[in-house]
VOVEX-349071 format. One record per residue (C-alpha): x, y, z; residue in one letter. Coordinates in Angstrom, 2 decimals, m for minus. Layout:
N
+---------+---------+---------+------+
|      xx |      yy |      zz | resn |
+---------+---------+---------+------+
|       X |       Y |       Z |    A |
...
+---------+---------+---------+------+
# end
This chain:
264
+---------+---------+---------+------+
|      xx |      yy |      zz | resn |
+---------+---------+---------+------+
|  m41.24 |   80.69 |   m5.32 |    M |
|  m39.95 |   79.34 |   m8.94 |    C |
|  m39.69 |   75.66 |  m10.14 |    N |
|  m37.71 |   72.73 |   m7.63 |    P |
|  m34.76 |   72.56 |   m9.52 |    R |
|  m33.37 |   68.40 |   m9.27 |    R |
|  m30.04 |   67.06 |   m8.32 |    V |
|  m29.18 |   64.03 |   m9.50 |    R |
|  m26.48 |   61.33 |   m7.57 |    V |
|  m24.89 |   57.86 |   m8.22 |    E |
|  m23.55 |   55.69 |   m5.60 |    A |
|  m21.40 |   52.98 |   m6.84 |    T |
|  m20.86 |   49.59 |   m4.84 |    R |
|  m18.28 |   46.67 |   m5.50 |    E |
|  m19.71 |   43.45 |   m4.73 |    V |
|  m17.07 |   40.51 |   m3.84 |    V |
|  m17.76 |   37.22 |   m3.59 |    E |
|  m15.06 |   34.85 |   m2.14 |    A |
|  m14.69 |   30.85 |   m2.13 |    W |
|  m12.29 |   28.24 |   m0.60 |    E |
|  m11.73 |   24.72 |   m0.50 |    L |
|   m9.82 |   22.08 |    1.12 |    E |
|   m8.96 |   19.37 |   m1.35 |    L |
|   m7.55 |   15.88 |   m0.17 |    E |
|   m7.08 |   13.01 |   m2.24 |    R |
|   m5.84 |    9.45 |   m0.70 |    R |
|   m4.24 |    6.77 |   m2.38 |    A |
|   m3.19 |    3.13 |   m1.13 |    G |
|   m0.58 |    0.61 |   m2.37 |    A |
|    0.93 |   m2.60 |   m1.33 |    S |
|    3.20 |   m5.67 |   m2.43 |    D |
|    4.16 |   m8.82 |   m1.64 |    S |
|    7.60 |   m8.97 |   m0.11 |    V |
|    9.66 |  m12.38 |    0.02 |    V |
|   12.31 |  m13.31 |    2.26 |    S |
|   14.59 |  m16.22 |    1.20 |    E |
|   18.05 |  m17.56 |    2.55 |    L |
|   19.84 |  m20.54 |    2.18 |    E |
|   22.15 |  m22.69 |    3.71 |    M |
|   24.03 |  m25.53 |    2.08 |    T |
|   25.51 |  m28.74 |    3.69 |    H |
|   27.41 |  m31.62 |    1.61 |    P |
|   25.19 |  m34.27 |    2.88 |    F |
|   25.86 |  m36.47 |   m0.30 |    G |
|   29.82 |  m36.15 |   m0.15 |    G |
|   29.43 |  m37.05 |    3.91 |    T |
|   27.78 |  m41.02 |    2.48 |    L |
|   29.65 |  m43.71 |    0.79 |    G |
|   29.20 |  m44.61 |   m2.60 |    P |
|   26.65 |  m47.83 |   m1.92 |    R |
|   24.99 |  m45.97 |    0.65 |    T |
|   24.51 |  m42.84 |   m0.86 |    R |
|   23.24 |  m44.86 |   m4.08 |    E |
|   20.26 |  m46.47 |   m1.95 |    V |
|   19.59 |  m43.49 |    0.24 |    F |
|   19.08 |  m40.96 |   m3.50 |    E |
|   16.61 |  m43.72 |   m4.48 |    R |
|   14.83 |  m44.02 |   m1.33 |    A |
|   14.50 |  m40.37 |   m2.26 |    L |
|   12.25 |  m41.47 |   m5.18 |    T |
|    9.46 |  m42.68 |   m2.75 |    T |
|   10.28 |  m41.36 |    0.62 |    A |
|    7.37 |  m39.64 |    2.29 |    D |
|    6.51 |  m35.91 |    1.89 |    G |
|    9.62 |  m35.76 |   m0.83 |    W |
|    8.54 |  m34.90 |   m4.16 |    R |
|   10.82 |  m34.85 |   m7.41 |    A |
|   11.43 |  m31.37 |   m8.50 |    E |
|   13.69 |  m30.38 |  m11.66 |    Q |
|   17.12 |  m31.63 |  m10.80 |    D |
|   16.36 |  m32.77 |   m7.11 |    G |
|   14.23 |  m33.84 |   m4.38 |    H |
|   12.18 |  m31.60 |   m2.33 |    V |
|   10.42 |  m31.57 |    1.31 |    Y |
|    8.74 |  m28.69 |    2.73 |    E |
|    9.05 |  m27.36 |    5.88 |    L |
|    7.43 |  m24.77 |    8.57 |    D |
|    7.90 |  m21.48 |    5.88 |    D |
|   10.52 |  m23.29 |    4.35 |    G |
|   12.03 |  m26.32 |    2.46 |    R |
|   14.70 |  m29.09 |    1.84 |    V |
|   16.04 |  m29.50 |   m1.36 |    R |
|   18.45 |  m32.32 |   m2.13 |    Y |
|   20.34 |  m32.41 |   m5.43 |    V |
|   21.65 |  m36.14 |   m6.47 |    P |
|   24.37 |  m34.63 |   m8.84 |    G |
|   26.17 |  m32.66 |   m6.69 |    T |
|   25.47 |  m34.15 |   m3.30 |    G |
|   24.08 |  m30.93 |   m1.60 |    E |
|   21.52 |  m30.68 |    0.52 |    L |
|   20.09 |  m26.49 |    0.35 |    V |
|   17.93 |  m25.48 |    3.32 |    V |
|   15.56 |  m22.61 |    2.11 |    T |
|   13.88 |  m20.35 |    4.86 |    A |
|   11.11 |  m17.85 |    3.14 |    R |
|    8.40 |  m16.04 |    4.81 |    L |
|    6.48 |  m13.75 |    2.82 |    E |
|    4.36 |  m10.85 |    4.30 |    D |
|    2.50 |   m8.00 |    2.62 |    V |
|    4.18 |   m4.40 |    2.50 |    A |
|    0.90 |   m1.45 |    2.52 |    T |
|    0.99 |    2.42 |    2.82 |    V |
|   m1.10 |    5.29 |    2.52 |    E |
|   m0.23 |    8.38 |    0.43 |    G |
|   m1.89 |   11.65 |    0.32 |    S |
|   m2.12 |   15.27 |   m1.21 |    A |
|   m3.69 |   18.27 |   m0.42 |    S |
|   m4.17 |   21.88 |   m1.31 |    Q |
|   m6.04 |   24.91 |   m0.41 |    R |
|   m7.91 |   26.55 |   m3.03 |    L |
|   m9.18 |   30.44 |   m3.11 |    R |
|  m10.61 |   32.66 |   m5.13 |    G |
|  m13.55 |   35.64 |   m5.68 |    E |
|  m15.54 |   36.91 |   m8.43 |    V |
|  m16.50 |   40.60 |   m8.29 |    S |
|  m18.87 |   43.13 |  m10.27 |    D |
|  m20.45 |   46.72 |   m9.80 |    Q |
|  m23.58 |   48.23 |   m9.40 |    V |
|  m24.25 |   51.60 |   m9.50 |    T |
|  m27.62 |   53.07 |   m7.62 |    G |
|  m29.25 |   56.26 |   m8.32 |    Q |
|  m31.14 |   59.03 |   m6.38 |    G |
|  m32.70 |   62.29 |   m7.35 |    E |
|  m33.72 |   65.17 |   m4.84 |    G |
|  m35.39 |   68.35 |   m5.15 |    R |
|  m34.59 |   72.01 |   m3.81 |    Y |
|  m35.32 |   75.77 |   m4.42 |    Y |
|  m32.96 |   78.48 |   m5.42 |    A |
|  m34.12 |   80.08 |   m2.57 |    D |
|  m34.25 |   77.51 |   m0.03 |    G |
|  m38.05 |   76.96 |    0.02 |    F |
|  m39.62 |   75.00 |    2.87 |    G |
|  m35.62 |   74.66 |    3.72 |    G |
|  m35.55 |   72.79 |    0.66 |    R |
|  m31.84 |   73.74 |   m0.04 |    T |
|  m29.79 |   72.33 |   m2.31 |    R |
|  m27.69 |   70.47 |    0.42 |    S |
|  m30.83 |   69.17 |    1.90 |    V |
|  m31.24 |   67.99 |   m1.69 |    A |
|  m27.86 |   66.19 |   m2.17 |    E |
|  m28.13 |   64.43 |    0.91 |    S |
|  m31.47 |   63.01 |    0.01 |    E |
|  m30.15 |   61.70 |   m3.49 |    A |
|  m27.17 |   60.16 |   m1.64 |    Q |
|  m29.17 |   58.49 |    0.54 |    A |
|  m31.90 |   56.97 |   m2.42 |    A |
|  m28.49 |   56.48 |   m4.43 |    A |
|  m27.10 |   54.13 |   m1.95 |    E |
|  m30.17 |   52.35 |   m1.01 |    A |
|  m30.58 |   51.89 |   m4.89 |    D |
|  m27.40 |   50.66 |   m5.01 |    A |
|  m27.82 |   48.04 |   m1.64 |    L |
|  m30.88 |   46.74 |   m3.54 |    R |
|  m29.02 |   46.29 |   m6.42 |    R |
|  m25.94 |   44.52 |   m4.49 |    A |
|  m28.25 |   42.43 |   m3.30 |    R |
|  m30.15 |   40.90 |   m6.51 |    E |
|  m26.29 |   40.62 |   m7.75 |    L |
|  m24.63 |   38.68 |   m4.38 |    T |
|  m27.24 |   35.94 |   m5.71 |    G |
|  m25.78 |   35.79 |   m9.06 |    R |
|  m22.23 |   35.82 |   m7.97 |    L |
|  m22.27 |   33.10 |   m5.18 |    R |
|  m23.86 |   31.13 |   m8.42 |    A |
|  m20.43 |   32.05 |  m10.25 |    Q |
|  m18.70 |   31.71 |   m7.31 |    A |
|  m20.28 |   27.88 |   m7.20 |    D |
|  m19.24 |   27.35 |  m10.99 |    R |
|  m16.05 |   28.50 |  m10.08 |    A |
|  m15.27 |   26.74 |   m7.44 |    S |
|  m16.52 |   23.09 |   m8.66 |    A |
|  m14.13 |   24.28 |  m11.86 |    A |
|  m10.97 |   23.99 |  m10.10 |    A |
|  m11.98 |   21.35 |   m7.77 |    A |
|  m12.27 |   19.47 |  m11.02 |    Q |
|   m9.30 |   20.34 |  m12.30 |    E |
|   m7.43 |   19.80 |   m9.31 |    A |
|   m8.75 |   16.02 |   m9.03 |    Q |
|   m6.66 |   14.60 |  m11.38 |    D |
|   m3.67 |   16.48 |  m10.60 |    R |
|   m4.36 |   15.89 |   m6.69 |    L |
|   m4.93 |   12.21 |   m7.22 |    Q |
|   m1.34 |   11.45 |   m9.04 |    Q |
|    0.21 |   12.73 |   m6.63 |    Q |
|   m1.27 |   10.95 |   m3.95 |    A |
|   m0.33 |    7.82 |   m6.14 |    D |
|    2.77 |    8.91 |   m6.40 |    A |
|    3.38 |    9.42 |   m2.59 |    D |
|    1.65 |    6.13 |   m2.05 |    A |
|    4.50 |    4.50 |   m4.46 |    Q |
|    7.60 |    6.68 |   m2.90 |    A |
|    6.19 |    5.45 |    0.42 |    R |
|    5.90 |    1.81 |   m0.70 |    L |
|    9.16 |    1.45 |   m2.00 |    A |
|   10.46 |    2.31 |    1.69 |    E |
|    7.91 |    0.46 |    3.64 |    E |
|    9.10 |   m2.95 |    1.14 |    R |
|   12.96 |   m2.44 |    2.43 |    E |
|   11.54 |   m1.71 |    5.99 |    R |
|    9.58 |   m5.27 |    6.04 |    V |
|   12.09 |   m7.04 |    4.19 |    R |
|   15.01 |   m6.28 |    6.44 |    A |
|   12.53 |   m7.43 |    9.35 |    E |
|   11.91 |  m10.52 |    7.16 |    L |
|   15.48 |  m11.20 |    6.69 |    D |
|   16.01 |  m10.58 |   10.28 |    A |
|   13.62 |  m13.53 |   11.48 |    R |
|   15.32 |  m16.16 |    8.58 |    N |
|   18.72 |  m15.49 |    9.93 |    R |
|   17.49 |  m16.89 |   13.83 |    E |
|   15.33 |  m19.11 |   11.93 |    R |
|   17.65 |  m20.87 |    9.22 |    I |
|   19.62 |  m23.23 |   11.95 |    G |
|   16.49 |  m24.57 |   13.03 |    R |
|   15.50 |  m24.95 |    9.94 |    L |
|   18.34 |  m26.71 |    8.63 |    G |
|   18.51 |  m29.13 |   11.96 |    Q |
|   15.10 |  m30.02 |   10.13 |    D |
|   16.25 |  m30.95 |    7.19 |    G |
|   19.26 |  m32.88 |    8.36 |    L |
|   16.53 |  m35.12 |   10.04 |    R |
|   14.16 |  m34.91 |    7.28 |    A |
|   17.07 |  m36.86 |    4.90 |    V |
|   18.22 |  m38.97 |    7.59 |    N |
|   14.68 |  m40.24 |    8.26 |    G |
|   15.35 |  m41.36 |    4.74 |    V |
|   19.10 |  m42.31 |    5.15 |    L |
|   17.91 |  m44.60 |    7.95 |    A |
|   14.72 |  m45.97 |    5.86 |    T |
|   17.94 |  m46.38 |    3.35 |    A |
|   19.99 |  m48.52 |    5.75 |    Y |
|   16.95 |  m50.56 |    7.19 |    R |
|   15.87 |  m51.58 |    3.15 |    Q |
|   19.91 |  m52.33 |    2.93 |    A |
|   20.39 |  m54.79 |    5.74 |    L |
|   17.06 |  m56.16 |    4.62 |    L |
|   17.89 |  m56.96 |    1.33 |    D |
|   21.29 |  m58.09 |    2.15 |    F |
|   19.98 |  m60.67 |    4.73 |    A |
|   17.30 |  m61.88 |    2.43 |    R |
|   19.70 |  m62.57 |   m0.69 |    Q |
|   21.61 |  m64.37 |    1.47 |    R |
|   19.17 |  m66.54 |    3.19 |    G |
|   19.04 |  m65.34 |    6.37 |    A |
|   17.04 |  m66.15 |    9.47 |    T |
|   14.92 |  m65.09 |   12.29 |    G |
|   15.20 |  m61.13 |   10.51 |    I |
|   13.87 |  m59.38 |   13.95 |    R |
|   12.99 |  m55.78 |   13.41 |    E |
|   12.35 |  m53.45 |   15.98 |    E |
|   11.66 |  m49.57 |   16.24 |    E |
|   12.29 |  m47.17 |   19.08 |    S |
|   13.21 |  m43.65 |   19.70 |    E |
|   16.71 |  m43.68 |   19.50 |    G |
|   16.43 |  m45.72 |   16.31 |    G |
|   15.96 |  m49.23 |   14.36 |    I |
|   17.38 |  m52.83 |   15.70 |    D |
|   17.59 |  m55.48 |   13.14 |    I |
|   18.70 |  m58.69 |   13.58 |    E |
|   19.06 |  m62.03 |   11.69 |    F |
|   21.44 |  m65.09 |   11.00 |    E |
|   23.74 |  m66.00 |    9.20 |    L |
|   25.43 |  m69.11 |    8.42 |    E |
|   29.02 |  m68.65 |    7.58 |    L |
+---------+---------+---------+------+
# end
């Protein structure tokens, strides 16, 4: 028997740690939407000069009316009526307001991996004459097994380090993608908002078209109420200026009855 001979074997393992993220960002957007439709009536042109003068003077003190720029305004439910003395026009405006609200989003799936290699070593011994069954093939098998075991141990140690690297890599990728995704979500919200504004405006316009006729009647009632008051005051002033007696007023749902006596 002679000294044992040695055989050394190396085993290499590649360790891969993969990561995957599903990122999503959302953004909200809203805007006020206003619909206004107008209807014009030549109210002042239907009055005689003297009546129109009295009517326009009565507007300055009529309940619910206020002076605004070049006219007098009376607020209606979801609208208003404006009388313009310069033109005699009665402008009825139907106004509705709502808020268009949308949500935009953007998403992205991120993937990556980090990898490295480890090398394990193993050693086996044998005798040239195969003493005790220690042949070269047996030694090589033992060395291979030892190298694989050593590589596995090193791979387990490496896995922990790679997982930490993968966590850092995924966090960095997520941070880099966040601002980009937020911008995309904002852009998506703005695009959706433009469409939603048009939809809401079309809906408000349709409702206003149905309402404008009724508001026109409300506007005419408002000015006719002032006109009736102006007629009443004009008649009473006429009667008093001419020394009328027995002046009597009586209001009813149908109007105002005024009676007086004048000596001719």
